[in-house]
N, C-alpha and C positions, 0 to 999 in steps of 0.2 A: 548726346547720348541719353542724359538725364534731366533734357530740357521741359520734360511732362511733370518733372516732379516740382511741388511746392517747395519754395526755399526754405522754409522753416523746417520741412521734413528732410531737405538736403542737410542742413547744418547739425541736424540730430544724427542723420547716418555718419556726417562727419566724426561727430563727436565718438561714436560707438568704435568708428573704423580708429581713429585716433587712440582712444583708450585701450584697444586691442593691441595695436601696435607699440604702444609703450610698454604695455604688459609682457610682451614677447620680446622685446629687447631688453626688458629684466630677466625672462626666462633663460637667454642666451648666457646671460652673466653667470648663473648658477650652473648651468650645463658645461659651458668649457671652460677649462684649466684656467686659472686667472693668472697664473704665472707660466713661463716657457720651461720646458725641461732644462735650457742652458740659458738660452739669451734670445732675444728678438733681435731682430734687424733693422736697417735705414731709421732708427730712433724711436719704432714702434714703440707703444707701452701696451697695445692694444694686441692678445695673441692672436684673435681672429683675422685682425689686418695683416698681421705678419704672415699667417700662415698663409692667405689667400695670395699676397705679393712676393712670394717667396721663389726667388730666381735660380736657386740651385739646390742641389741633395743636401750641402751642409748646413745650409739656412734651414729646412725641413727638419733635419735630425737636431738642432740646435733647439727648433720648439717641441717635437712630438717625444723626442728621445733617441736614442742610439740602439741598434740592434743590441737585446740582452738587458737594456734598461727594465727593471721591473714594471715600472709604470708605464713602458709604451704602449702595452695593450689598452690601460684604461683611458688614454689620452686621446689613442687613436678611434676607441669607441666613442668618446665623448664628443669628437668632432664627427664623427658620422651620424651620431645622432643629432648634432646640429645641423646639418647637411640635409637630413630629412626634413627635418622640422621647417627650414628653410623656403619651400614651397609655399607652406601657407602663409610664411612672412612676405613672400613675393604677394601672393595674393591679397593680403590685407593692406600692404602699401600701396598698390595699385589700386585700390578702392579708397583709399584716404586720400591719394593725389586726384583723381578723376572728381571726387566730391567736392574736394576744396577748390579744383580748377573751375568746376561748373558752377560754384556758388559765387567766384567773384567775375567771372567772364560774364554772368548777365547783367552787369552794369556797362559794358562796353556795348560799341557797335562794329559791325562788320567783322564779324568774330569767327567765321567759317575757316580763314587762312590760319587764325592763331589756333583753332580746334583742332585741324589736320597737322599742324608742327608741333603740338603739345600730345597728341595722340602715337604720332611717330615716335618721338624721343621715348615716351612710356613704354613703347610695344619694344622699340631697342633694347631698351633698359633690363623689361621683362625677359628678353631672349638672350641676353648676355650675362643674365642672373641664374637663368634653367641651365643654360650651357658650361658656364662654371660649377654648378653644382655637379653636374654629371661626371667633369672631370676631375674634378675632387673626388667623388666617390669611387671612380676608377682606382686614382693614388691611394687610399684611405683602405680599399679591399683587396690590395697588392701584399698589405701587411709590411709594407715599405721593405721588402725583400730587396727587390731593385727599384729603383728611384730613376726615370727616365726622364732624362735632360730635356727631351721634346715634350713630353708631357708636361715639365713645369714652364717650360716656354709657354706652351699654350694656354694655361691656366694663369700664369701673369699676365698676359696680353689681354685675355677675358677679365681678369681682376680689374685691372686700369681702367679698361674699357668701361665695365659696370660703374666703377665709382665716379668716373668722370661724366657719365650719363646720369647719374643718380643726382649730382653737383648741378647739371644742368637742368634736370627737371624740376629742383628745388629753384635754382634760380630765374626759370621760367615762372614758376608759380610766382614768386617774388615779383618780377616784372609787374605781370596781371594785376596784382593786389594793389602794387603803387598807381598804377594808371587809373583803375577801377574805383578809388575811393578816395574822398575829399578829407576824410577824416583822418586822425592821427595814426590810424591803422595803416595807411600809406605809406609811412616812415619804417614801418614794421617790413613792409616788402623790400625797403632797400637792404633791410637786415639780411634779408633772404637770399640777397644777389652777392653778398660778400664771398661765399665761397666760390662763384662762378670765376671773380678776379682772380683771385688767390691760385686758381689752377695754372696761372702763368708761370708759378713755382715749381710746378710739378716735376719738371724736367731735373731740375737738381736736387729737389727736395722730397721724397716719396711720405714724408711724413706730413706733408701738407693735406692729405686727404684725411688724417685722423683729426686734425683741427677743422675740416670742413665738415666731417661728421659729428663734430661736437656743435657745431654753429646749427648743423641742420638737425638734430636731436632738441636744442632749444626752441628751434623755429616749429617743430611738429608740436611740440609741450604746448607752447605759446597759441599756436592754433585750435589745439585739442580744447585748451579754456575757454577760448573765444567763441568755439561752437557751441560749446556748452552754455555760456552766458546769452548768447543772442538767439541760440535753439530751443531753450526750454524756459529763457527769462520771461518771457510774456506768457507761457502756463503759470509760472509761478504766481506772476502779478495777478491773474486773473483768480486765483486761488484765493489769494490774501483778503478780499472782502467776505468770500465764503467763510472762511476760517473764524474772520472777526465777528460774523454776523453769529456764527454758530455758538461762539463762546460767551455771548450776554442771555 
């Protein structure tokens, strides 16, 4: 898709999308309530993960508040705002993953199958995330007067699917980085694969998704720094002689 873009330009685009992704992640921290109304479930410390993976009305009310709670409208409004912003978040992380994948896949041969597989994974992730947002919006718009168990079951299934696919996309990118590099960067690729193996524990421990998200966040931050150093490093080195010359 981005084969015609020069490598250095791709790295710069990946850096910009990575920075935007990180800033948006921080924005969600400020928008969403840091603490639930009563408690999270399944060992989650993240309110948003607890909300996305709630399995019954009681878990939802423990997060947002019960009818009559003075803070309930405020919490619902905060989550509704976050759901709206998540569409832009989806767009940004899609660009970041696409740019990152294209940067590292250029060092491999016979890449058509890898490209198709990665694009299918990413499209599936985007679809699950958008559908999840639509169902979350429906729940929040109902003002929690009646919480449908069927709606929650669909939300839970979409939430699990989304985070599993997110982990697989990160892991796929990690494998590509590992096999496309002979530098120490290849070992960072193995770091990105760790969450994929941890999915084996998901059946009995939902909170493993929160651990995977933490590892993925560190990976995105590291990649963003890497793209800054490699995408803009040569520009800085070219400017140094000019600066030195002009200072005499």
